[in-house]
C-alpha positions, 0 to 999 in steps of 0.5 A: 499499499502507498502512503497517502502523504509525502514529502515530495511528489515527482510527476513524470518519469523521463530523465528529469523525473528520475533525477528529481526523485532520486535527489530527493529521496537521497536527501532524506525526504519521502518521495513518491514518483508517479509515472503514466507508464513504469515500463518507459522510465528514463525513455529515449525517444529521439536519439540513442546518445548522451552527451556532446558539445555543451550536453556533456559538460551537462552530464559532468555537473550532473555527476559532479552534483552527486546525480545519476545520468553519467552513471546511467550512460556509462553503464549503457556505453556502446561507443564514445568519443571526445568531441570538439578536440580541435576546438580548444580546451573549454569546449570538448567534451564526450559523446556516447551511443547508448544501449537504451534498454540497459540505460532505462534498467539502471534507472528503473532499479534504482527508483525501485530500490531506494529508500525513502522513495515510492514508485506508482503507475498513475497520471497526475490529474491535478495540482492541489493548493491550499492558498498559495502553497502546494498542498498535493496531487490528485490522480486519474486513478481517484488517489489523493496525495498530499505532498509539500512539494510538488516536481512537474517533469512532464516531458512531451506528454502534455496534451500532445498530439503527433502529425505524420502529414495530414494525420494528427491523433493525440499522442505522446513520445513513440506512441505513448499515452498523452497526459492532459487533465493536470495541464487543464487545471494549471490555468485556473491557478494562474499558471500559463500554458503555451504550445511548442513542436519537436520532431523525430526521425523514422526508424530503420531496420539495420540488416535492409541498409547497405552500410558500405556507402557509409563512412564507419566511425567507431569508439575511441580506443582509450578508456573513457567515462563519463562519470568523475568516479567511474571506472574508465573502459574502453569500448572499440570493437568491430561489433558497433560503429555509427555510419556517416553519409548524406542525403542526396539530390534526389531527397531534395527533389522528393521535398519539394514535390511534396512540401505542400503535404507537410503539416508545416506548410498546410497550417496544421502545425503553427508552433515553433520547432527546435532551431538547431536540429530542423527537420528535413522539410525545415532544412528545405524551406530555410536552405533551398540552394542546398541539395545535400545534407549530412546524416548519421546512422546511429544503430541502437545495438550491435549487429548481433544485438536484441534489436535492429533499430537505427536512428537517422541523425539529421533526418527528422520529418513529419511528412506523410508516410509514402513520402518518408518511404520514398525519402529513406530509399534515397539515401545512399545504401537504403535503396531496400531499407525498411522503416520500423518507426515512421518519423513524426512531429509533435506538438505539446503543452509547456510552461513558459519558463519566465514564471520560474525562479532561478530555483526552478520553483513557480514565483507565485505557487509556494513548492511547485518546482518544474524541470525538463521539457515542460520548461520549453527545453529539448535534449535528455541532458538539459532535462536531467540537469533541471531535475537534479537542480529542482529535486535538490531545491525541492527537498530543501524547500521541505527542510526549510533551508536555503535553496541552491541557486547558480550564477553563470559562472557556476555551471552550464547549468547555471547558464540553462537556468538563467536563460530560461527564467531571464529570456523566456523561450518560445522554441526548444532550447538547446544548451550550446557552448556559444551561449556561455560567456565563461567557457574557460571557467566551466571546462569539462575538467573542473566540474568537480570543484565547482559543483561538488561541494555543493552536492557534498553540502545537500547530501548526494555525495558520501564520504567514499566519494568526498574523500577520493575527490579531495586526494585528486584535488590535492594531488593535482594542486601539488603538481600545479605548485611544483610546475610554478616553483621547479625550472628545467635546467638547459642540458643536452638530453633535455634539448634533446627531447625539446627538439624531438617535439619540435620545440626550440632548445632551452638556453637558461633555466625556466620555470616548468609552468613557463615551459608549458605556454610554448608551442608543442610543450605538453605536460607529458613532455615535461613530466618525463623530463622531471617525473613524479613518484606516482604519476597523474591520471589522464584527468588530473594531468589535463587539468594541471596542464590546462590551469597552468597553460591558460593561467592569464586568461583564466584570471582575466575571466574570473575577475569579469566573473566576479564582478557579475556575481557582485551584481547577482548578490545585490538581491531585489525584494520579492514585493519591490514596486518598480513604479518607485523608479524614477526615469526608468523606460517603459519597456524595461518596467514592463520587463522588470514586472513580467520577470520579476527578477531575483538580482541586479545581475539577473535584472541586467540580463533581461532582454529590453532592460537596459544597464542605465535603467538597472543603475537607477535600480540600484540607487532606488534599491539602496536609498530604500534600504538606507531609510529603512535602516534610519 
């Protein structure tokens, strides 16, 4: 029997819901996870991968905070690679192809065996309030669960409608049951809703594709893992690979001949779709002069695995099924390919995120948190990161402790939440490295130093992991100090090693840190000339090299981030009357009233609010505080 009263109820069992429920229960809160279908826990309805540019940073930050997605990815990895290695240390990140069944079972096992956590298959139908505070949820089965906080993680199930050409039908992702009742209960409570769209590709049968016409890509042949504490493994095998290919002029011609049948053109779909992952018909409309586009065949398992399903990256569509068949067979090697699952476009309800505070709590309903695609984002990684933060803050709300607010210089998760709450979004938001102005500070290698102290403070990192982490930091810090204080002397042996690395000969004593700033000099080269008793791990060595090589740039970024953080520390009273600010532009006042920023820094980042008006706001707040103190 399930209890009728909980500290926290999490609605939805996708990536956000799993992270929220695990975080809340691990922090000691009695938690209930409600899911429409428990068999679809942690479902990957889009591509079978985790990570990539910016997204990989989020996965690493989830790990640093004590979340689970990195470990789920490591447990299910089929292939893993570094991306962006030629673009600089700030943007390099891991991306893994995963076995979606193993990934989901990792979460399912934890959810069903964790202390303080119940899972139940039912649909949340109504949010219950007492005054302006959450008091629980009522379900489709007629159950009522009292709760001090509710975390909504409904994904794209909310009033979902799938489109395949002119055919439209109620649906969640991959033909699942949509969820309607809960979202119909929100507008009367003052919660704004809107509509958004995403798309997915046809799934093909692996054995019906001639992959000899595509370029094969295998995993890296070095040990890798997402989780900071994870065991790194080599996944290189001929049994699994991705295959790079492209559309053809014939593909382009088929789209051109049938574009009038697309729901985007007929007007059946009026919502905005993903800007950075457009459908094939979107590409035709936006780039009519291009008659080929890159695609990737991403298998869900090795060729002899338990499924033959193949995802076609960059080939999403909502065109009619007969057109999809023609499009697929226009691809090189797909002349006889069979579609297992058609592609589709799906429209769904989301809650515009300007209604949220930086803690992901609704500004007007106390104890109501939202995370994932319901906030207008796309991607498993964005969802999981939000779910973790919402779960942490819901637990802190229940415990009546100060909630976690991440600044833009704390992590990609801080950038994500700040963008959503200060800029809003009317199209699926995707995390990009270009959105982050402090990229050099928010590297993949230092996520633990930035965020693990927070995970430790809230109770998500145990003694064993914390001790391992602090020992690692001590070793790296000692090596940084050694490089700054140890000088390399010119010698025949040293210059011979430098010459082999195409480095100019050494003419005078130079610190190891100074040597690292020379072209072609690496940490490995210097460590071989002046070795340690205990060599550093690859991650530790990369961190040491990066900190020393880019020390000047890092210090400059830290000064800039510190100034902005100072603005973020000047809080604006929740009930502040912006009409008090004399001389403020009408647009600035309207935007500030709409977003109700938490701080001066957040106010400055709202589009349409001028720096001059923020200065006026700062003066008014200071004068108001002086009057109150007097």
